[in-house]
N, C-alpha and C positions, 0 to 999 in steps of 0.2 A: 125555614130554608133547608136545615139537617133533615127536616121531616121527608121532603120531596130530592134528598140528594139519593139518589140511587145509581150503580152502575159503574161504583170505581172511581179515580182520582177525577177522570178526564170526563166522565157527567156532572162530579160534584161543581167541578171548577166551572162547567157550563153552565148551571144551573146558578152559582153567584154569579158570574156575568151578564147572566140575565137578568136579574131582580137587583143589581147594585149597579150596573151599571145603564141596562138599557131601560128599566122600570124605575126604579128611584132615584136614580141620578144623583144617587149619594155620592159618587169620585166618576173619575171620566177614564177615558179608554188608556189614556198614556199611565196612569197613577196606577189605574188596576194591572197592565205589561208588567210593569216597572213592579208593583209589590211581589208577581207571581213569579217573575224572572228572580227575584230575590229568595223567596222561597223555595224556588227549586236550587238554587243554592246549599241549602242547609239537610241533615239529614232527619230522616223523620216525613211522617204523611202532611205532603206539600199542601193541601188542601183545608186539612185543619189548620194549620200551620197560616196560611193567606185569612182564614176566617181572625184569627186572634191579632193578625198585624192592621185589617181593616178596620175592628173592631176597636183595637189601640191608638190608630192615629184618629177614629173619630172622636173618641172618649175617653183616651188615656188608658192606665192601666188600668182601670175596673171594668171598662168598654174591652181591653182584649180578654179578660178573664172569663166576663159574662160572656164572649161571643164562641170562645174555646171550648167554654165548659158544654154549651146548651147546643154546639157542634156535635158534640159526642155525647150528647146523652141518651139522645133514642137512641143510638146502636148501641151504648152499656147497656140499656136495661131489654132490648131484645134480643140481645146476646145472651147474656145471662140467664130469660127464660128460658132459650134454645140451648141454652148448654144444661139447665134442668133436666129437661124435658128428654132429652138426648142420653143423659145420665143414667134416667130411669126407664125410659122404655127403647133406647136404641136398640136393644137387641127385638123388640117386639118384627113380628115378618112384616108388617105394615109400611112399620116406619122405616126399614132396614131396604126397603121397594122402592119408596120416598127419595129417599137417598143415596140409591139406586141410579135411578133416575137423573136426581141433580149434579151427580159426578159429570157426566154428559155433555150437561148445558155447562159445565165450569169448563171443562177441557176445549171448549168451543172458544169460552170468553176468555181464556187465557190464548190461547192463537190469534185471536183478534186482538190482545193488547201489546202482542210480537209484531204483528204486521202495522198497525198505530203507531207503538213507535219508533218501528223501523225504519217506515215509511217519514215521518221527523226527523230521526237523527244522523240516519245515516245518507250523510252527502257528497262524501265523496270515498275512494279509492280508501285512504289513511283509515277512514272511522270504521269503515265493513270489515279490512283488518284488525279491529280494537277488537268489534262484536265477533267476529270468530275465533279468535286467541282467547276472549274471557270465555264463550261456551266450549270448548277444547280444555280449558283448563279446571272451570269445575263439573264438566261432566266427565272427562278422562281421568284426570289428574286430582281431583278434589280438594282441588285448593279453594281456602276460606274465603269466604266472599270478601271482605273486608281488606285481603290482599289485593284482591282483583281491582276493588275499584280507588283504592293506592295506587296502584300499579298504572292505573288508566290516567287516573287525575295529574300525575307524572309525568305522564308522556303527551298530554295536552299542553302542559307548562313547557315543559322543555321544547315542543313544536314550536310553540309562540318566540318563548324565546331565541331560537335559531332561525328565529324570523320565514316558517313556513307556514302558510294559512291552514293547512288542509282541516285544522278545527275551529276555522270560525265560521260562526253562525247568525242568521238574522231568520228571526221568528215572529207572526201578528199572533193575535190571538182577533176572536169576536169577528160578525160578521160582516154583511158589505155596508151596515150602518153604522160600525161601531165609530169610524171617523166623525160622526157627529158627534159624542159623547164627548164633545173638550173640558176640557176640567174647569175653565170657569166660570162653567155654563153650570157645575155642580155643587151642591149641598156643601162638600165641602172646600170646594175653590181651587185654585192652582199657588197659592201660599204655603210656605212648610208653617205647620202649627208650633207653636212655644212647646210644648211639651215633646217635640222630636227633631227638635238640639239635643245635639250631644250633649251632657253633664254629667261628672265625674262621679260625684259624690251619689246623685240620687243612681246613676245606674248601678252605682257597686254594691249601692244598699238593696233595690230590690234585686240584682243580678246574687248576691249573697243568700238573702232569704230564699228565691228559687232552689238556689244550688242545696241550700238546706232541706227543703222540702222535699226536694228529690231523692238523694242520695242519703237523709238519716235513717229512713225507713231499712233500707238495704244494708247500714255499718249496726244496726240492730240489731237484724234477723242474723248478721253474719256472726257477731258476737256472742249471742244468747243460744242461736239454734246450733251453730257450727256451719262451713260453708257446706256440707252432705245433707244438709237437709233440704226440701223441696224448696220450702218459702226462699229458704237460703238464696238457692238456683236458681230459681223464677227472676228473683231481685236482682241478681247477681247477672243474668243472660240476657233480661229485656231491657236493662241497667245499658251494659253493652251496646248493646242490638239499638237503642234510643243514641248513640254517640257516629256510628257508622255506618249506617244504611241511609245510602244517597239513592237518588233514581225514583223514590214513587212508591206503592204499595205493590206493587207485582216483585220487585228487587227484593223489599225486604222480605215476603212472601217466601221466596228461593231461599234463602239465609235462614228463618224460623223453620222453615220446611228441612232443613236438610239438621238442622242442631234438635229440632224436636223429636224426628224420628228413629234418624240415624244416633245423635250421642248421649238424649237425655232417656229415651224411648217412653217417651212420654206420650207418643201415640201413635199407633198405626199407618202407613203410608193411605192406604185408604180416609182414614180417619182424619187425616188431613185435608183431606177433598171435602170431605160432609163439614166440615169448620169453613171452609171458603163457601160453600154452596149456603152459608148461614148469613154469611157479609155478606154475600151479593144481593142475597133475597131480603138483608134489612136497611133500614136508611141509614145515614151515617157513614164515618170512614172505612174502606175496606181493610183496614188496617185494624180495626176489631177482631177479627178475627184472631188475633194474638192472646184476646182474653178467653176465648175458646180453649187456646192451647195452655195457657196457666191454667184453665178450671179444672180440665181433663189431667194436668199433672199433678196438681193435689189431690185429686179424687180418686187418684188410685194409689197415691199413696199419703194418707192422711194421718198419718200418726197416731195420735190421741184422741186426736178430733174427729167426731161424724162426717162417714165421705161429702156428702153433701155440704156440709156446712167448712170442710177444710177446702172443696171445691170452690165455691161461693170466694172467700178468703184470696183464694190462688187465683182467680181471676179478677177479682177488684185490685188485689197487687199488682197485678201484670198492667192493667190499665195505666194506672198512677203510675209506675214506675217510664211507663211507652209515652204518656202523656203529658206527665209535666215537664221535661224536655222541652217541648213543644215552647210554652211558656216564658221559658228562660231562652231559647234563640233568640226568639223577636224582643224582648223586653230589652235585652243587652245590645241584642245586635241592629233592631231596627234606627235606632238615633242615628248610628253611623252608615245606613244604607246608602247614602247618598254619593260614599266617598268609592264606594262599589261599581257605579258605572261608569263604565268605560276602559273598565279593567280589562284589556283583553287577555292575559297572562290567564285571568281568572276566569274567564267567559270560555277558553279552550283549554282551559282543565273540566268546567263541567262537562265541555259538551263532549268529549274525551268517556268521562264518566257517562254521559248518558248514551255514550254509545256504549258502551263496556256492559249497560245493564240491558240491553239489546239482549246479547250473548247470555247473560244471566238468566232470564225471561225465559228465554228459548230454552232453556235446561230446564228452566219448571213447568214447560210444556211438555220437554219428554220426559221428564216423570211420572207428571199426571198421567199421561197415555198410556207409559206401560202399566202402571199400576191402575189404571181404567180398564185397563183392555183385556189382560194378563192378570189371570191367578195367583201365579208365580212369578216372581220376577227375582234370579242369581243375578252373579257377580262375575266378572272375569279380572283377576288381578294377576302381573308380571310386568317387567319391566318398566316400574315406574306406575305404571296404570291402575286405574281400578274403574271398569265399565259396568253399568247396568247392564244386565242380557237378562232379554226375558224367554220362558219356556214356549217356544213357539203351539204346544202341546195342549196349554192350557188355556190358549186364546179362547175369551167371552163372546161368543155369537151376539148372542144380546147388548151386551154392551156394545160390541163395535156395531150392531145395528142403530145405537141410541144415539152413541158419539156421531156415525155418518149423517144420523138426520139431523143433529143438533149443527152439526159445521155448514152443512146444506142452509139450515136456519136462518144460522148467523152471517156467513159469507155471500148467498144467493139471494133469500130470502128477504135479507137485513133483517129480523125480525130484534125490537129490543130486548134491556137486557131481563126486563122485568116478565116481558112473555115468555122469552125462553125458556126461564129457570121454571115455571108456573105448567109450561107444553111437557119438558122436560120430567117433572114431581109425577104429572098426571098421568103420562106414558110409565112410568115405574111402578105408579100405582096399578095400571092395568093389568101391566105383565105380572103384577103379584095373581091378580083377581085369577089370571087366566092361568095360572098354573107355572109360570118361567119364568120366572125370581120366586123366588123362597126364602 
């Protein structure tokens, strides 16, 4: 299934729904939707966590581990191979031209994500206000992403507590035949499996083991190498990211882009776009772009290691601390998931977070657009503001033309993600052949 999962979390969840519910009938529509809603409550990539949840539900802890690892493995191998190629040949003119084309497609894809999430999330004027406020906070005032998410969650919780219903949402998943997939007619059935009942000692043992597996490498690196070493910085940053990044892959990317480019200097703005292009064109979770970020960060600061060795270790470390917490959240929390059903305050908090994510992803789209269309982007600072301002004279006509074509292909002609990326890459290569892009 992971090999068929392109196009970000929405596409991956759609593939999982088609295979698990409609074709295999391993579980019913109601159970699938309940699992999905639970995973949406968690930080991190919801599609991968949904795979872990379903594997755990059907075949205990071993099933969850196998499902989660296999969901990640194809993308991890592909991104690692592309990271090596990028590090070795990234300055080759043809490779640069291909990624030049991909950036236009990535911009269109991110704007699609803004529209898709916005249509689903912004169901009331207060939700629109939360989205607008989150955009202004991160774009104009450089407010950290975790604070925006925390403020949104508190807004939803307080609104529900005082009796406001602005953040109550009802959603469905699946097509017109989804209702036919009743839980009782599936392989799993509608009964609660024995291992899905909460158990104190077993849950503590599994949770403790996973917590050690996740945080022990980070602690060792901090103690041995110190907090300023690139491996320590990678482990610490992506471990924090795993705890605070609610709202799906695109929200995570906004947080990662801000830190990787502006805080740590691991990547240039254009290189973040290149990494996202890699993740969009390979199977598996879109969040695998973080492996490219860790690879390049360590590759450029290898210390005593060879750059490619350091990059490989940095990429693997990033993947480990990004995905290990996903297993922890599922195995510890899933047995208690039934207690979350019908909790209106929690649902309102999640709805407010989703609304805030719209603003955060819009900021990501604006950030990508500025660094795709203009060769130079400055900043205006003053009165508490910190706003990116492009130098209009540096507008790249070729980039603008490609971006316009990509937007038309995505929004007017409804070209799918894989075809859009392939076409944009081919256009970049063609422009290089014509001498337009060097």
